[in-house]
C-alpha positions in Angstrom: -32.7 -12.6 -9.9 -29.6 -11.4 -11.9 -26.0 -12.5 -11.8 -24.0 -11.6 -8.7 -20.6 -10.2 -9.6 -17.9 -9.9 -6.9 -14.7 -7.9 -7.2 -12.1 -9.4 -4.9 -9.0 -7.3 -4.1 -6.3 -9.4 -2.3 -4.0 -7.2 -0.2 -1.9 -8.8 2.5 0.1 -6.6 4.9 3.5 -8.2 4.4 5.7 -7.2 1.4 9.4 -8.0 1.1 10.1 -6.0 -2.1 8.4 -2.8 -1.1 7.4 -2.7 2.6 3.9 -1.5 3.1 3.4 -1.7 -0.7 -0.4 -1.8 -0.8 -0.6 1.5 1.2 1.9 3.3 -1.0 0.5 6.1 -3.1 0.4 6.6 -6.9 -1.0 9.9 -8.0 -2.0 10.8 -4.4 -4.1 7.6 -3.9 -3.0 4.4 -2.3 -2.6 1.2 -4.4 -5.5 -0.4 -2.4 -7.6 2.8 -2.9 -7.0 2.8 -6.7 -8.1 -0.9 -7.0 -11.3 -0.2 -5.0 -12.1 2.9 -7.1 -11.6 0.9 -10.3 -14.1 -1.7 -9.1 -16.7 0.7 -7.8 -16.6 3.1 -10.8 -16.8 0.3 -13.3 -20.6 0.0 -12.9 -20.5 -3.8 -13.3 -19.8 -5.0 -9.8 -22.3 -5.9 -7.1 -19.9 -6.3 -4.2 -16.3 -5.1 -3.8 -14.5 -7.0 -1.1 -10.9 -6.6 0.1 -9.2 -9.7 1.6 -6.4 -8.7 3.9 -4.8 -9.6 7.2 -3.8 -6.0 8.0 -6.0 -3.6 10.0 -4.4 -0.5 8.3 -5.2 -1.9 4.8 -8.7 -2.8 5.9 -9.3 0.8 7.2 -7.9 2.3 4.0 -10.1 0.0 1.8 -13.2 0.9 3.8 -12.4 4.6 3.5 -12.5 4.2 -0.3 -15.8 2.3 -0.1 -14.9 -1.3 -0.1 -16.3 -4.0 2.1 -13.9 -5.8 4.5 -16.1 -8.4 6.2 -13.3 -10.4 7.7 -9.6 -10.5 8.2 -7.8 -13.1 6.2 -6.7 -16.3 8.1 -3.0 -16.4 9.0 -2.4 -19.4 6.7 -3.6 -17.3 3.7 -1.4 -14.3 4.7 2.0 -15.7 3.9 4.0 -15.0 0.8 3.4 -18.6 -0.2 -0.4 -18.3 -0.3 -1.8 -18.2 -3.8 -4.4 -15.9 -5.2 -6.4 -19.0 -6.0 -6.5 -20.0 -2.3 -7.6 -16.5 -1.3 -10.3 -16.5 -4.0 -11.7 -19.9 -2.9 -11.8 -18.7 0.7 -13.6 -15.5 -0.3 -16.2 -17.5 -2.4 -16.8 -19.9 0.5 -17.3 -17.0 2.9 -19.8 -15.3 0.6 -21.8 -18.5 0.1 -21.9 -19.2 3.8 -22.6 -15.7 5.0 -24.4 -13.8 2.2 -25.2 -15.5 -1.2 -23.4 -17.4 -3.9 -21.3 -15.5 -6.4 -21.8 -16.1 -10.2 -18.8 -14.2 -11.5 -15.6 -13.0 -9.8 -13.0 -10.5 -10.9 -9.7 -10.5 -9.1 -8.1 -7.0 -9.0 -4.6 -6.9 -7.7 -3.6 -3.6 -6.0 -0.2 -4.0 -7.7 -1.7 -2.9 -11.0 -2.5 0.7 -10.1 -2.9 2.1 -13.6 -5.8 -0.3 -14.5 -8.9 1.8 -15.0 -12.6 1.4 -14.3 -13.1 1.1 -18.1 -10.7 -1.8 -18.1 -12.8 -3.6 -15.5 -16.0 -2.9 -17.3 -14.9 -3.6 -20.9 -13.1 -6.8 -20.0 -16.2 -8.2 -18.5 -18.0 -8.2 -21.9 -16.3 -11.5 -23.0 -18.1 -13.4 -20.2 -21.4 -12.2 -21.6 -20.2 -13.7 -25.0 -19.7 -17.1 -23.4 -16.0 -17.1 -22.4 -15.3 -19.0 -19.2 -12.7 -16.4 -18.1 -11.0 -13.2 -19.2 -7.4 -12.2 -18.4 -5.8 -8.9 -19.2 -2.6 -9.1 -21.2 0.0 -6.8 -22.7 2.2 -7.4 -25.7 5.4 -8.9 -24.6 8.6 -6.8 -25.1 10.6 -10.0 -25.4 9.8 -12.8 -27.9 10.7 -16.4 -26.7 12.4 -17.1 -30.0 15.0 -14.5 -29.1 15.6 -15.7 -25.5 18.4 -18.0 -24.3 19.3 -20.0 -21.2 22.8 -20.3 -19.8 24.4 -23.7 -19.6 26.7 -24.6 -16.7 29.8 -23.5 -18.6 28.2 -20.1 -19.5 27.3 -21.0 -23.1 24.1 -19.5 -24.4 21.5 -22.0 -25.4 18.4 -20.9 -27.3 15.3 -21.2 -25.1 12.9 -21.8 -28.1 14.7 -21.8 -31.4 12.6 -20.1 -34.1 11.2 -22.0 -37.1 13.1 -21.7 -40.3 12.6 -18.3 -41.9 11.7 -16.4 -38.7 14.9 -14.7 -37.8 14.0 -11.0 -38.3 12.2 -9.4 -35.3 9.6 -7.8 -37.7 8.7 -11.3 -39.0 7.8 -13.0 -35.7 4.1 -13.2 -34.5 3.1 -11.1 -31.6 3.1 -12.7 -28.2 1.3 -11.6 -25.1 1.7 -12.1 -21.3 -0.7 -11.6 -18.4 -0.2 -8.1 -16.9 -1.8 -8.9 -13.6 -4.5 -6.2 -13.8 -7.8 -8.1 -14.4 -8.8 -11.7 -13.9 -12.5 -12.3 -14.7 -13.9 -15.8 -14.2 -17.2 -17.6 -13.8 -17.1 -19.0 -10.3 -18.5 -22.4 -11.4 -15.4 -22.7 -13.7 -13.0 -21.6 -10.9 -14.4 -24.1 -8.5 -14.1 -26.9 -11.0 -10.9 -26.1 -12.8 -9.0 -24.4 -9.9 -7.3 -21.9 -12.2 -7.9 -18.4 -13.4 -6.8 -19.4 -17.0 -8.9 -22.4 -18.0 -9.1 -23.6 -21.6 -11.0 -21.0 -23.6 -9.9 -18.0 -21.6 -10.2 -14.7 -23.7 -7.6 -12.0 -23.7 -8.3 -8.4 -22.9 -5.4 -6.5 -24.4 -4.1 -3.4 -22.5 -1.4 -1.0 -23.5 2.1 -1.0 -21.8 1.5 2.3 -20.0 -1.4 0.8 -18.1 0.3 -2.5 -17.4 2.8 -1.6 -14.8 3.0 -4.3 -12.1 4.4 -3.0 -8.8 7.0 -5.5 -7.5 10.0 -3.2 -6.8 10.6 0.4 -5.7 11.6 1.2 -9.3 8.2 -0.1 -10.5 6.5 2.2 -8.0 8.5 5.2 -9.1 7.8 4.4 -12.7 4.0 4.3 -12.1 4.2 7.6 -10.3 6.0 9.1 -13.2 3.4 7.8 -15.7 0.6 9.4 -13.6 2.3 12.8 -13.8 2.7 12.4 -17.5 -0.9 11.4 -18.1 -3.6 12.7 -15.7 -6.1 10.2 -17.1 -4.5 7.4 -15.1 
């Protein structure tokens, strides 16, 4: 019997920044629908499950072909509940009600421009022995050029650069997680309790597929990107 790969899409109903965010549309498709499609069309997923506390989101997810076998418990539907807690709950449910999961990919609906290819290609590093894979994008701000503000308003370098690294073109590239794809071996997740254990590999994505919907402006920007590029 081969590996079992689960795509988990966490999508609670409450959203303070953008009310009803997961049901908002980008390119004529809801955020939840775009996440489900990316999983199903990747060709590397055995089960695609949406974890939600909202009947409307559940119905929309099922309309696009996802499985919604339960509604998320209330304690996991607050804005304080972590993705880790939601993932551990989903894995426990799968083991108790269906079968154990070998590999899990977390696909947040708030990354609507992630593609099915991103899901498929990023999974390759697990085949090469990595414990986890996280999608990243090159950071537009380098920590050597950032500052904090002291109580009197004076700028204080956050991370002063080494001697000789003052020109922007001389600094090494830095990357940040973009929230689009989190692959991990479930044995590692259950042991380490993190999506970024030691040895995590990076899957680099371009900035125009790395939009993370947190505000109304983010949503409008994603919509504009889709009109500019029909491939997303």
